[in-house]
C-alpha positions in Angstrom: -18.8 -28.5 22.7 -17.0 -27.0 19.8 -18.0 -23.6 19.1 -19.9 -22.9 15.8 -18.5 -20.9 12.9 -20.5 -19.8 10.1 -18.8 -19.1 6.8 -20.8 -17.3 3.8 -19.1 -17.6 0.5 -17.5 -20.1 -2.0 -14.0 -18.9 -2.9 -10.4 -18.9 -2.0 -11.2 -17.1 1.4 -14.3 -19.2 2.3 -12.4 -22.6 1.8 -9.1 -21.5 3.4 -10.9 -20.4 6.6 -12.9 -23.5 6.8 -9.9 -25.7 6.3 -8.0 -24.1 9.2 -10.9 -23.6 11.7 -11.6 -27.4 11.3 -7.9 -28.0 12.1 -8.4 -25.9 15.2 -11.3 -28.0 16.3 -14.3 -25.7 15.6 -17.7 -26.8 14.2 -17.8 -25.2 10.7 -20.6 -24.6 8.1 -19.9 -23.2 4.8 -22.8 -21.6 2.9 -22.2 -21.3 -0.9 -24.5 -20.9 -3.9 -22.6 -23.2 -6.2 -21.9 -27.0 -5.9 -18.4 -26.4 -7.1 -15.5 -24.1 -6.3 -14.3 -22.3 -9.4 -10.6 -21.7 -9.7 -10.6 -18.5 -11.6 -6.9 -18.1 -12.2 -6.8 -21.3 -14.4 -10.0 -20.5 -16.2 -8.1 -18.3 -18.6 -7.3 -21.4 -20.7 -11.1 -22.3 -21.2 -11.8 -19.8 -24.0 -8.7 -21.2 -26.1 -9.8 -24.6 -25.6 -6.5 -25.6 -23.7 -8.7 -26.4 -20.4 -12.1 -27.7 -20.2 -14.6 -26.4 -17.8 -14.4 -29.3 -15.5 -10.7 -28.8 -15.3 -11.3 -25.5 -13.4 -13.6 -26.8 -10.7 -13.4 -28.7 -7.3 -16.6 -30.4 -6.0 -17.5 -28.8 -2.7 -18.9 -32.1 -1.4 -15.5 -33.6 -1.8 -13.9 -30.7 -0.2 -16.5 -31.2 2.6 -15.7 -34.8 3.1 -12.0 -34.3 3.1 -11.9 -31.6 5.7 -15.0 -32.4 7.7 -17.0 -29.1 7.5 -20.7 -28.7 6.9 -22.2 -27.5 3.8 -25.2 -25.6 2.8 -26.0 -25.1 -0.7 -28.1 -21.7 -0.8 -27.8 -18.1 -1.7 -27.6 -15.6 1.1 -30.6 -13.1 0.9 -30.1 -11.1 3.9 -27.5 -10.7 6.7 -29.4 -9.5 10.0 -26.6 -8.8 12.4 -28.7 -7.3 15.2 -30.9 -10.3 15.4 -28.1 -12.7 14.6 -29.8 -14.1 11.6 -28.7 -15.1 8.1 -31.6 -15.6 5.7 -31.1 -17.5 2.4 -33.5 -18.1 -0.6 -34.5 -21.4 0.4 -34.3 -21.2 4.2 -35.1 -18.3 6.5 -34.3 -19.9 9.9 -32.1 -18.4 12.2 -28.6 -20.0 12.0 -26.9 -21.1 15.2 -23.3 -19.8 15.3 -20.8 -18.1 17.6 -18.6 -16.6 15.0 -19.6 -15.2 11.6 -17.2 -15.0 8.5 -18.3 -13.0 5.5 -16.5 -14.1 2.5 -19.2 -13.5 -0.3 -16.9 -11.7 -2.7 -18.0 -8.5 -4.7 -20.6 -7.4 -7.1 -19.5 -5.7 -10.3 -19.6 -1.9 -11.3 -22.6 -1.5 -13.5 -22.0 -0.4 -17.3 -24.5 0.6 -19.9 -24.9 -2.1 -22.4 -23.2 -5.0 -20.1 -25.1 -7.6 -22.1 -22.8 -6.9 -25.2 -19.6 -7.9 -23.4 -18.4 -11.2 -21.8 -16.1 -11.6 -18.7 -13.6 -14.2 -17.7 -14.0 -12.9 -14.1 -17.9 -13.0 -14.2 -20.2 -16.0 -13.8 -18.2 -19.2 -14.6 -20.3 -19.9 -17.6 -19.2 -17.0 -19.4 -15.9 -18.6 -19.9 -17.6 -21.2 -22.3 -19.5 -18.3 -24.1 -16.1 -16.6 -24.7 -14.9 -19.9 -26.2 -18.0 -20.4 -28.4 -17.8 -16.9 -29.9 -14.0 -17.2 -30.4 -14.6 -20.7 -32.2 -17.1 -19.0 -34.4 -14.8 -16.2 -35.4 -11.9 -18.7 -36.0 -14.3 -20.7 -38.3 -15.0 -17.5 -40.0 -11.3 -16.8 -40.5 -11.0 -13.2 -39.4 -12.4 -10.7 -37.0 -11.7 -7.8 -34.5 -11.3 -8.7 -30.8 -11.3 -6.3 -27.8 -10.0 -7.0 -24.3 -10.2 -4.6 -21.5 -10.8 -3.9 -17.7 -12.5 -1.2 -15.7 -11.6 0.7 -12.5 -13.5 1.7 -9.4 -12.2 5.2 -8.1 -14.0 4.5 -4.8 -11.9 1.5 -4.2 -9.0 0.9 -6.6 -8.0 -2.4 -4.8 -10.7 -4.4 -6.5 -9.5 -4.2 -10.1 -8.9 -7.4 -12.0 -6.4 -6.5 -14.7 -4.1 -9.5 -15.1 -7.0 -12.1 -16.4 -7.6 -9.6 -19.2 -4.1 -9.5 -20.1 -3.8 -13.4 -19.9 -6.9 -14.2 -22.0 -5.9 -11.7 -24.6 -2.1 -13.0 -24.9 -3.6 -16.6 -24.9 -5.8 -15.8 -27.7 -3.0 -14.1 -29.7 -1.0 -17.3 -29.1 -3.7 -19.7 -30.4 -4.4 -17.6 -33.5 -0.8 -17.6 -34.2 -0.6 -21.4 -33.9 -3.5 -21.6 -36.3 -1.8 -19.1 -39.0 -4.7 -16.7 -38.6 -3.2 -13.9 -36.4 -2.7 -11.5 -39.2 -6.5 -11.9 -40.0 -7.5 -10.6 -36.6 -7.3 -7.2 -35.1 -6.6 -7.2 -31.3 -7.1 -4.3 -29.2 -6.6 -3.7 -25.4 -8.7 -0.8 -23.8 -9.0 0.6 -20.2 -10.3 3.9 -18.8 -7.2 4.7 -16.8 -4.3 6.4 -18.3 -1.7 3.8 -17.1 -3.6 0.3 -16.7 -1.4 -2.1 -14.7 0.4 0.8 -13.0 0.3 -1.2 -9.6 2.8 -3.5 -11.1 5.4 -0.6 -11.2 6.9 1.8 -13.8 9.4 -0.7 -15.0 6.7 -3.2 -15.6 4.6 -0.8 -17.6 7.5 -0.2 -20.1 8.0 -4.0 -20.5 4.3 -4.4 -21.0 4.2 -1.6 -23.8 7.1 -3.2 -25.4 5.2 -6.5 -25.4 2.2 -5.0 -26.8 4.2 -3.7 -29.7 5.8 -6.8 -30.5 2.5 -8.8 -30.6 1.0 -6.1 -32.8 -1.8 -5.3 -30.2 -3.3 -1.9 -30.3 -4.0 0.0 -27.1 -6.7 2.5 -26.0 -5.9 3.7 -22.7 -7.4 6.9 -20.7 -10.6 7.0 -22.4 -13.7 6.7 -20.2 -16.3 4.1 -21.4 -19.7 5.5 -22.3 -21.5 2.2 -23.2 -20.8 -1.3 -24.8 -22.9 -2.1 -28.0 -23.3 -5.1 -30.0 -20.4 -4.3 -32.4 -18.0 -2.5 -30.0 -17.5 0.1 -27.3 -18.3 3.8 -27.2 -16.0 6.2 -25.4 -16.8 9.5 -23.8 -15.0 11.5 -26.6 -17.5 9.8 -29.1 -15.0 7.3 -30.8 -15.9 3.9 -31.1 -13.8 0.7 -30.9 -15.1 -1.8 -33.3 -15.4 -5.4 -32.2 -16.8 -8.8 -32.9 -16.0 -10.1 -29.5 -15.6 -7.9 -26.5 -14.1 -9.3 -23.4 -14.3 -6.9 -20.4 -13.7 -7.2 -16.6 -15.6 -4.7 -14.6 -14.2 -3.5 -11.2 -15.7 -4.6 -8.0 -18.3 -3.0 -6.0 -19.6 -4.0 -2.6 -22.6 -6.5 -2.9 -26.0 -4.9 -2.7 -26.6 -7.5 0.2 -24.3 -5.5 2.6 -26.3 -2.2 2.4 -29.0 -3.3 4.9 -26.8 -5.1 7.4 -25.7 -2.1 9.5 -22.2 -3.2 8.9 -19.8 -0.3 8.5 -18.9 0.0 4.8 -16.4 2.0 2.7 -17.6 4.4 -0.1 -17.5 1.3 -2.5 -19.7 -0.7 -0.5 -17.0 -3.1 1.0 -16.9 -4.0 4.9 -14.5 -2.1 6.9 -12.3 -4.2 9.1 -9.5 -3.6 11.4 -5.9 -5.3 10.8 -7.1 -8.5 12.3 -10.0 -8.8 9.8 -12.5 -8.2 12.4 -15.4 -6.0 11.7 -15.9 -3.3 14.2 -19.6 -3.1 14.5 -20.8 -0.6 17.2 -24.4 -1.4 17.8 -26.0 -3.3 20.7 -22.6 -3.0 22.7 -24.4 -4.3 25.9 -26.2 -7.2 24.1 -25.4 -10.6 25.5 -26.0 -11.9 21.9 -23.0 -9.9 20.5 -20.6 -11.9 18.6 -17.5 -11.5 16.6 -17.7 -10.9 12.8 -15.0 -11.0 10.3 -14.8 -10.1 6.6 -12.1 -11.5 4.4 -11.2 -11.5 0.6 -13.1 -9.5 -1.8 -15.9 -8.6 0.6 -13.6 -6.5 2.9 -12.3 -3.1 2.5 -8.6 -3.7 2.7 -6.0 -1.0 3.9 -2.4 -0.6 2.6 -0.5 1.2 0.0 -2.1 2.8 -3.0 -1.0 -0.1 -5.3 -2.7 -2.8 -3.0 -4.6 -5.3 -4.8 -7.2 -8.1 -4.0 -5.8 -11.5 -5.0 -6.4 -15.0 -4.2 -3.3 -15.4 -2.2 -4.1 -12.4 -0.1 -7.6 -13.8 0.5 -6.0 -17.0 1.8 -3.7 -15.0 4.2 -6.9 -13.0 5.6 -8.5 -16.5 6.1 -5.5 -17.9 8.1 -5.3 -14.8 10.0 -9.1 -14.8 10.8 -9.0 -18.7 11.9 -5.9 -18.0 14.1 -7.4 -15.0 15.8 -10.8 -16.8 16.4 -8.8 -19.5 18.0 -7.0 -17.1 20.2 -10.4 -15.5 21.1 -11.8 -18.7 22.1 -8.8 -19.6 24.3 -9.0 -16.2 26.0 -5.6 -15.2 24.8 -4.6 -11.7 23.6 -2.2 -12.8 20.7 -3.5 -11.9 17.3 -2.3 -12.0 13.7 -2.7 -9.2 11.1 -3.0 -9.2 7.2 -1.7 -5.9 6.2 2.1 -6.7 6.4 1.4 -9.5 3.9 0.1 -7.3 1.1 1.9 -7.7 -2.1 1.1 -8.3 -5.8 2.2 -11.7 -7.0 1.1 -13.6 -9.9 2.4 -15.5 -13.0 0.8 -13.6 -16.0 0.4 -16.3 -18.6 0.8 -15.7 -22.4 0.2 -19.3 -23.8 3.8 -19.6 -24.7 5.4 -18.6 -21.5 4.4 -16.0 -18.6 5.8 -13.2 -16.8 6.5 -13.3 -13.0 5.1 -10.3 -11.5 5.9 -9.2 -7.9 5.5 -5.9 -5.9 5.8 -4.8 -2.3 6.8 -1.7 -0.6 10.5 -2.2 -1.5 10.6 -3.5 -5.2 8.4 -3.9 -8.2 9.5 -6.8 -10.5 8.4 -8.3 -13.9 10.5 -11.0 -15.2 9.6 -12.7 -18.5 9.7 -16.5 -18.4 9.4 -17.9 -21.9 7.9 -21.4 -22.0 8.7 -22.5 -18.5 6.4 -19.7 -17.1 3.4 -21.4 -18.8 4.0 -24.6 -17.2 4.7 -23.2 -13.9 1.3 -21.6 -13.9 -0.2 -25.0 -15.1 1.7 -26.7 -12.4 0.2 -24.1 -9.7 -3.3 -25.0 -10.9 -2.5 -28.8 -10.5 -0.9 -28.1 -7.0 -4.0 -26.0 -5.9 -6.6 -28.5 -6.7 -4.7 -31.5 -5.4 -3.5 -29.9 -2.1 -7.0 -28.6 -1.3 -8.2 -32.1 -1.5 -5.3 -33.5 0.6 -4.1 -35.5 -2.3 -0.6 -34.0 -1.9 1.0 -32.2 0.9 0.6 -28.4 1.1 3.4 -26.1 0.9 3.6 -23.8 3.9 2.3 -20.3 3.0 0.8 -21.6 -0.3 
């Protein structure tokens, strides 16, 4: 009888691990609180109207049918490791599983006045609210726009800077096409002195030149005190006035993790070894002890100072985990690790092109790709959705 794997989560890591574990012959159940998987990297085009909301989702029921795993639509309320029990809002029964994979994602760092900003990396519905507000300002014909992202000193790896840049550049491009760009003041802000430094020093210089060319103001190195209805208040008492504030808070470990007994880092993410396994140390002699893995944003990842949690790394961790579970079940000592796969890789879209960004331990690259870069990113979105549904072949490693 096939061993059972329970996967908690509904993002890149959860889906990829489910796909591979089914290929390896396991009985897989995914618990997710949404009926669709939201493809965040391509949601950057919702605010400008280039994509509709439905263009950025994949139906979990269809994914389940294609790959053969079971689905439970529910929100996880409690993870009780000692009693091998996962409680959900609408179902408190003991789950029957042999392996547990935690891929729930992350919460957001709390900010005073958070009701006064919208986030492209928050709840999916917020992308539509950004579009609605932007459309209002375009109809008005002028406005002040602020785009930014925050940091978490307790775990710098869980920062989402790229999407903030992308939405801002795409809004600039839209306003330019409409002939309204000169009527709008666009400002980028971030509390760290060198936002985007993880891309490398050369990339920072290119970005600064890009900002100057697009007439985008910058406020860097000022800590945020609070968000207000018409802007952002900084620690030095200064204020950035804004009609629309789009801000991406850094990630924090979910509150859900605090009472699990699992080992957590200072930011609340689950500590893992290089094989993505959680090294919990209670009930060592219990016959009910079982392997637990944490992947994607839920995990505290090791690696270089510039490391960043991205979708492709979440998928690497998922494949590593699936392989290691297979080896465990076969009684083999072979294991795969995720740390050597850590890099920064993205196409930073600007509406009229993109920049190819790559960094590893040997090099840091930012290459502008006018026009073609934009279509390359759109091509990736098409590939991602269709390959996950097995409508087209998957490219190894993607």
